[in-house]
C-alpha positions as protocol buffer text, in pm:
chain_id: "A"
residue {
  index: 1
  type: UNK
  ca { x: 450 y: -1241 z: -491 }
}
residue {
  index: 2
  type: UNK
  ca { x: 637 y: -1555 z: -636 }
}
residue {
  index: 3
  type: UNK
  ca { x: 734 y: -1378 z: -932 }
}
residue {
  index: 4
  type: UNK
  ca { x: 855 y: -1073 z: -771 }
}
residue {
  index: 5
  type: UNK
  ca { x: 1096 y: -1246 z: -564 }
}
residue {
  index: 6
  type: UNK
  ca { x: 1201 y: -1466 z: -846 }
}
residue {
  index: 7
  type: UNK
  ca { x: 1281 y: -1156 z: -1060 }
}
residue {
  index: 8
  type: UNK
  ca { x: 1455 y: -977 z: -762 }
}
residue {
  index: 9
  type: UNK
  ca { x: 1677 y: -1277 z: -677 }
}
residue {
  index: 10
  type: UNK
  ca { x: 1757 y: -1372 z: -1032 }
}
residue {
  index: 11
  type: UNK
  ca { x: 1883 y: -1014 z: -1142 }
}
residue {
  index: 12
  type: UNK
  ca { x: 2195 y: -1073 z: -855 }
}
residue {
  index: 13
  type: UNK
  ca { x: 2277 y: -1445 z: -940 }
}
residue {
  index: 14
  type: UNK
  ca { x: 2649 y: -1473 z: -887 }
}
residue {
  index: 15
  type: UNK
  ca { x: 2874 y: -1639 z: -641 }
}
residue {
  index: 16
  type: UNK
  ca { x: 2845 y: -1552 z: -290 }
}
residue {
  index: 17
  type: UNK
  ca { x: 3200 y: -1415 z: -265 }
}
residue {
  index: 18
  type: UNK
  ca { x: 3140 y: -1186 z: -528 }
}
residue {
  index: 19
  type: UNK
  ca { x: 2775 y: -1093 z: -404 }
}
residue {
  index: 20
  type: UNK
  ca { x: 2974 y: -998 z: -57 }
}
residue {
  index: 21
  type: UNK
  ca { x: 3216 y: -795 z: -213 }
}
residue {
  index: 22
  type: UNK
  ca { x: 2944 y: -610 z: -435 }
}
residue {
  index: 23
  type: UNK
  ca { x: 2757 y: -479 z: -129 }
}
residue {
  index: 24
  type: UNK
  ca { x: 2426 y: -426 z: 56 }
}
residue {
  index: 25
  type: UNK
  ca { x: 2224 y: -396 z: -268 }
}
residue {
  index: 26
  type: UNK
  ca { x: 2304 y: -770 z: -421 }
}
residue {
  index: 27
  type: UNK
  ca { x: 2260 y: -916 z: -52 }
}
residue {
  index: 28
  type: UNK
  ca { x: 1945 y: -756 z: 15 }
}
residue {
  index: 29
  type: UNK
  ca { x: 1812 y: -841 z: -331 }
}
residue {
  index: 30
  type: UNK
  ca { x: 1844 y: -1212 z: -256 }
}
residue {
  index: 31
  type: UNK
  ca { x: 1699 y: -1178 z: 87 }
}
residue {
  index: 32
  type: UNK
  ca { x: 1387 y: -968 z: -7 }
}
residue {
  index: 33
  type: UNK
  ca { x: 1343 y: -1218 z: -338 }
}
residue {
  index: 34
  type: UNK
  ca { x: 1364 y: -1503 z: -84 }
}
residue {
  index: 35
  type: UNK
  ca { x: 1090 y: -1363 z: 154 }
}
residue {
  index: 36
  type: UNK
  ca { x: 868 y: -1268 z: -101 }
}
residue {
  index: 37
  type: UNK
  ca { x: 855 y: -1637 z: -257 }
}
residue {
  index: 38
  type: UNK
  ca { x: 814 y: -1736 z: 89 }
}
residue {
  index: 39
  type: UNK
  ca { x: 506 y: -1514 z: 150 }
}
residue {
  index: 40
  type: UNK
  ca { x: 367 y: -1612 z: -184 }
}
residue {
  index: 41
  type: UNK
  ca { x: 368 y: -1982 z: -88 }
}
residue {
  index: 42
  type: UNK
  ca { x: 219 y: -1898 z: 263 }
}
residue {
  index: 43
  type: UNK
  ca { x: -41 y: -1729 z: 75 }
}
residue {
  index: 44
  type: UNK
  ca { x: -105 y: -1998 z: -190 }
}
residue {
  index: 45
  type: UNK
  ca { x: -120 y: -2278 z: 67 }
}
residue {
  index: 46
  type: UNK
  ca { x: -284 y: -2099 z: 378 }
}
residue {
  index: 47
  type: UNK
  ca { x: -524 y: -1844 z: 237 }
}
residue {
  index: 48
  type: UNK
  ca { x: -646 y: -1754 z: 561 }
}
residue {
  index: 49
  type: UNK
  ca { x: -324 y: -1543 z: 622 }
}
residue {
  index: 50
  type: UNK
  ca { x: -394 y: -1350 z: 297 }
}
residue {
  index: 51
  type: UNK
  ca { x: -415 y: -991 z: 500 }
}
residue {
  index: 52
  type: UNK
  ca { x: -78 y: -1068 z: 670 }
}
residue {
  index: 53
  type: UNK
  ca { x: 112 y: -1197 z: 380 }
}
residue {
  index: 54
  type: UNK
  ca { x: -39 y: -912 z: 134 }
}
residue {
  index: 55
  type: UNK
  ca { x: 46 y: -656 z: 387 }
}
residue {
  index: 56
  type: UNK
  ca { x: 415 y: -786 z: 438 }
}
residue {
  index: 57
  type: UNK
  ca { x: 454 y: -818 z: 56 }
}
residue {
  index: 58
  type: UNK
  ca { x: 359 y: -476 z: 18 }
}
residue {
  index: 59
  type: UNK
  ca { x: 614 y: -359 z: 263 }
}
residue {
  index: 60
  type: UNK
  ca { x: 907 y: -561 z: 127 }
}
residue {
  index: 61
  type: UNK
  ca { x: 828 y: -443 z: -217 }
}
residue {
  index: 62
  type: UNK
  ca { x: 865 y: -65 z: -101 }
}
residue {
  index: 63
  type: UNK
  ca { x: 1167 y: -177 z: 97 }
}
residue {
  index: 64
  type: UNK
  ca { x: 1333 y: -349 z: -207 }
}
residue {
  index: 65
  type: UNK
  ca { x: 1280 y: -20 z: -410 }
}
residue {
  index: 66
  type: UNK
  ca { x: 1523 y: 145 z: -169 }
}
residue {
  index: 67
  type: UNK
  ca { x: 1765 y: -119 z: -63 }
}
residue {
  index: 68
  type: UNK
  ca { x: 1805 y: -384 z: -382 }
}
residue {
  index: 69
  type: UNK
  ca { x: 1933 y: -188 z: -685 }
}
residue {
  index: 70
  type: UNK
  ca { x: 1563 y: -8 z: -736 }
}
residue {
  index: 71
  type: UNK
  ca { x: 1388 y: -330 z: -621 }
}
residue {
  index: 72
  type: UNK
  ca { x: 1478 y: -556 z: -904 }
}
residue {
  index: 73
  type: UNK
  ca { x: 1499 y: -279 z: -1173 }
}
residue {
  index: 74
  type: UNK
  ca { x: 1157 y: -156 z: -1066 }
}
residue {
  index: 75
  type: UNK
  ca { x: 952 y: -455 z: -1189 }
}
residue {
  index: 76
  type: UNK
  ca { x: 1008 y: -666 z: -903 }
}
residue {
  index: 77
  type: UNK
  ca { x: 877 y: -385 z: -689 }
}
residue {
  index: 78
  type: UNK
  ca { x: 587 y: -324 z: -919 }
}
residue {
  index: 79
  type: UNK
  ca { x: 502 y: -708 z: -902 }
}
residue {
  index: 80
  type: UNK
  ca { x: 541 y: -730 z: -518 }
}
residue {
  index: 81
  type: UNK
  ca { x: 278 y: -432 z: -486 }
}
residue {
  index: 82
  type: UNK
  ca { x: 52 y: -565 z: -718 }
}
residue {
  index: 83
  type: UNK
  ca { x: 90 y: -931 z: -564 }
}
residue {
  index: 84
  type: UNK
  ca { x: 57 y: -788 z: -236 }
}
residue {
  index: 85
  type: UNK
  ca { x: -240 y: -589 z: -313 }
}
residue {
  index: 86
  type: UNK
  ca { x: -428 y: -880 z: -468 }
}
residue {
  index: 87
  type: UNK
  ca { x: -348 y: -1100 z: -172 }
}
residue {
  index: 88
  type: UNK
  ca { x: -460 y: -839 z: 74 }
}
residue {
  index: 89
  type: UNK
  ca { x: -807 y: -781 z: -118 }
}
residue {
  index: 90
  type: UNK
  ca { x: -863 y: -1177 z: -193 }
}
residue {
  index: 91
  type: UNK
  ca { x: -1184 y: -1326 z: -15 }
}
residue {
  index: 92
  type: UNK
  ca { x: -1139 y: -1711 z: -4 }
}
residue {
  index: 93
  type: UNK
  ca { x: -1463 y: -1875 z: -58 }
}
residue {
  index: 94
  type: UNK
  ca { x: -1561 y: -2225 z: 86 }
}
residue {
  index: 95
  type: UNK
  ca { x: -1619 y: -2482 z: -196 }
}
residue {
  index: 96
  type: UNK
  ca { x: -1990 y: -2589 z: -224 }
}
residue {
  index: 97
  type: UNK
  ca { x: -2060 y: -2944 z: -125 }
}
residue {
  index: 98
  type: UNK
  ca { x: -2051 y: -3224 z: -396 }
}
residue {
  index: 99
  type: UNK
  ca { x: -2389 y: -3336 z: -533 }
}
residue {
  index: 100
  type: UNK
  ca { x: -2315 y: -3708 z: -542 }
}
residue {
  index: 101
  type: UNK
  ca { x: -2184 y: -3729 z: -195 }
}
residue {
  index: 102
  type: UNK
  ca { x: -2460 y: -3745 z: 70 }
}
residue {
  index: 103
  type: UNK
  ca { x: -2364 y: -3876 z: 421 }
}
residue {
  index: 104
  type: UNK
  ca { x: -2581 y: -4084 z: 652 }
}
residue {
  index: 105
  type: UNK
  ca { x: -2621 y: -3887 z: 946 }
}
residue {
  index: 106
  type: UNK
  ca { x: -2800 y: -4170 z: 1133 }
}
residue {
  index: 107
  type: UNK
  ca { x: -2487 y: -4276 z: 1289 }
}
residue {
  index: 108
  type: UNK
  ca { x: -2509 y: -4633 z: 1184 }
}
């Protein structure tokens, strides 16, 4: 998801004044790219939210295909769909306890 956001936003890197003059395609590319990067970071740091962030990334990827210059020349959309699908299907597992770290449960 982070890679798709970087691809979408980097393809339209230009000054803001020129970006506004070129139209909705460039502004939406930056917005979709920024949202995908944020969703990727949220997935990374809070894995319990993987279903929500994966779903939103898929929807943003499809929306970017229509609104932002074919979704970063289709590469950004494909990366968003793959990243969103992987995040949606991901099952975080708990880490097993360490061997040498025994706790004294007697309360003393």
